VEXKOL-166807 format. One record per residue (C-alpha): x, z, y; residue in three letters. Coordinates in steps of 0.1 Angstrom, whole numbers. Layout:
[rec [X,Z,Y],ala],
...
end
This chain:
[rec [-355,263,596],met],
[rec [-324,267,615],thr],
[rec [-306,288,591],thr],
[rec [-317,262,563],ser],
[rec [-302,230,583],val],
[rec [-271,251,594],his],
[rec [-264,261,557],thr],
[rec [-268,224,543],ser],
[rec [-246,215,574],gly],
[rec [-221,239,554],val],
[rec [-225,228,522],ala],
[rec [-220,192,534],val],
[rec [-185,202,549],arg],
[rec [-176,224,520],ser],
[rec [-188,193,493],ala],
[rec [-163,171,515],his],
[rec [-135,191,521],ala],
[rec [-133,195,480],thr],
[rec [-139,156,474],his],
[rec [-105,145,454],pro],
[rec [-102,116,480],leu],
[rec [-104,139,513],ala],
[rec [-82,163,493],arg],
[rec [-55,134,489],leu],
[rec [-56,123,522],ala],
[rec [-52,159,535],gly],
[rec [-21,161,511],leu],
[rec [-10,125,525],ala],
[rec [-11,139,562],arg],
[rec [4,168,556],arg],
[rec [36,154,536],ala],
[rec [38,124,562],leu],
[rec [39,149,587],ala],
[rec [65,172,567],leu],
[rec [87,141,565],arg],
[rec [89,136,604],arg],
[rec [95,163,613],glu],
[rec [125,166,586],arg],
[rec [133,135,603],asn],
[rec [134,148,636],ile],
[rec [153,180,626],leu],
[rec [180,158,613],ala],
[rec [187,139,649],arg],
[rec [189,174,668],leu],
[rec [223,184,683],asp],
[rec [240,215,675],asp],
[rec [226,231,707],arg],
[rec [191,226,700],ala],
[rec [200,240,663],leu],
[rec [218,269,677],ala],
[rec [187,274,697],asp],
[rec [161,277,666],ile],
[rec [189,296,645],gly],
[rec [203,268,623],leu],
[rec [234,254,613],thr],
[rec [237,219,611],arg],
[rec [245,220,573],thr],
[rec [208,239,573],gln],
[rec [194,214,593],ala],
[rec [207,186,567],gln],
[rec [198,202,537],ala],
[rec [162,207,548],glu],
[rec [158,173,559],ala],
[rec [173,159,522],ala],
[rec [145,177,506],arg],
[rec [119,153,490],pro],
[rec [87,151,503],val],
[rec [69,162,474],trp],
[rec [89,196,481],asp],
[rec [69,216,503],val],
[rec [60,248,514],pro],
[rec [47,272,495],ala],
[rec [16,280,509],tyr],
[rec [8,244,505],trp],
[rec [2,247,465],arg],
[rec [-27,273,471],arg],
end
């Protein structure tokens, strides 16, 4: 009986995760987080950029990318 309850819980979570609105909400959260991170990157000083191995030009290019230009692993 416990297995049956556990299995149904997994099925509910799985169904929820594949619901179109849940996927859209997840994508929106990731896009907003990416935008925030790019804005922070744009505001870093040259010393902080050097610490992470980026030039000012590289940081500005990354910050200027549109929000829909996302990492490849998001598109799976």
